[in-house]
C-alpha positions as CSV (number, residue, x, y, z in Angstrom):
1,M,-43.5,25.6,133.2
2,T,-45.0,27.6,130.4
3,M,-48.2,29.6,129.9
4,D,-50.5,29.7,132.9
5,N,-48.1,27.6,134.9
6,V,-48.9,24.5,132.9
7,G,-46.5,22.2,131.1
8,A,-45.6,22.4,127.4
9,R,-48.0,19.6,126.5
10,Q,-51.0,21.1,128.3
11,A,-50.2,24.5,126.8
12,A,-50.2,23.0,123.3
13,I,-53.6,21.4,124.0
14,Q,-55.0,24.7,125.3
15,L,-53.7,26.6,122.2
16,E,-55.2,23.9,120.0
17,Q,-58.6,24.4,121.7
18,W,-58.4,28.2,121.6
19,L,-57.3,28.5,118.0
20,S,-59.8,26.8,115.7
21,R,-58.7,25.4,112.5
22,E,-61.3,27.4,110.6
23,N,-60.3,30.3,108.5
24,P,-60.1,33.2,110.9
25,A,-60.9,35.6,108.1
26,P,-63.7,34.1,106.1
27,H,-64.7,37.5,104.7
28,I,-61.5,37.4,102.6
29,E,-62.6,34.1,101.0
30,T,-65.9,35.3,99.8
31,R,-67.2,38.8,98.9
32,G,-70.4,40.4,100.1
33,D,-72.1,39.5,96.8
34,G,-71.2,35.8,97.3
35,R,-68.5,35.6,94.6
36,G,-65.4,33.8,95.5
37,K,-62.0,35.4,95.8
38,H,-59.9,35.3,92.7
39,T,-56.4,36.5,91.8
40,P,-56.6,39.6,89.6
41,S,-55.0,39.1,86.2
42,R,-52.1,41.3,85.3
43,H,-52.9,43.7,82.6
44,T,-50.2,44.2,80.0
45,S,-50.6,46.3,77.0
46,D,-49.3,45.3,73.6
47,N,-46.7,48.1,73.5
48,T,-45.0,47.4,76.9
49,S,-41.9,45.9,75.2
50,Q,-40.7,49.3,74.2
51,D,-42.2,51.2,77.2
52,G,-39.9,53.7,78.9
53,S,-39.8,51.8,82.1
54,V,-38.9,48.6,80.3
55,R,-36.0,50.3,78.5
56,Y,-34.9,51.8,81.8
57,T,-35.0,48.4,83.5
58,Q,-33.0,46.9,80.6
59,E,-30.4,49.6,81.0
60,V,-30.2,49.0,84.8
61,D,-29.8,45.2,84.1
62,A,-27.0,45.9,81.7
63,W,-25.3,48.3,84.1
64,F,-25.7,45.8,87.0
65,D,-24.3,42.9,85.0
66,E,-21.3,45.0,83.9
67,L,-20.8,46.2,87.5
68,L,-20.8,42.7,88.9
69,M,-18.3,41.3,86.4
70,R,-15.1,40.6,88.2
71,R,-12.2,42.1,86.5
72,D,-9.0,40.2,85.7
73,G,-6.8,40.0,88.8
74,E,-9.3,41.8,91.0
75,V,-9.0,40.7,94.6
76,D,-12.1,40.4,96.8
77,C,-11.5,43.6,98.7
78,D,-11.3,45.7,95.6
79,Y,-14.2,43.9,93.9
80,W,-16.6,44.6,96.8
81,K,-15.3,48.2,97.2
82,R,-15.9,48.8,93.5
83,T,-19.4,47.2,93.4
84,R,-20.5,49.0,96.6
85,N,-19.3,52.3,95.3
86,G,-21.0,51.7,92.0
87,V,-24.3,51.0,93.6
88,K,-23.9,54.0,95.9
89,R,-23.2,56.3,92.8
90,R,-26.3,54.9,91.1
91,L,-28.5,55.5,94.1
92,I,-27.2,59.0,94.6
93,E,-27.8,59.8,90.9
94,S,-31.3,58.4,91.1
95,Y,-32.0,60.4,94.3
96,R,-30.8,63.6,92.7
97,I,-32.9,63.1,89.6
98,G,-35.9,62.4,91.8
99,Q,-35.3,65.6,93.8
100,K,-35.1,67.7,90.6
101,S,-38.4,66.3,89.4
102,K,-40.3,67.1,92.6
103,V,-42.8,69.8,92.1
104,V,-42.4,72.6,94.7
């Protein structure tokens, strides 16, 4: 027995009747002015390639790639310990920099 003491088949039929196949949130599909929903385009400026955040991301990528490179003769236990500690160090460093930059 399942919901309302009816069998699984009858419960499925009841759910089918209760839950219509129409969009339950039609207000999302069209706006109040009648225009349809559209995905906003991402704005990228022409100088983003050398933006500070892009350089930082590139530095993080290089650091991460270096960190994940398995060293010669490194066993699994040592590899995971080194990578875990490397990530922890980077997180702590980032946290401390963030704490210093907070305005009191």
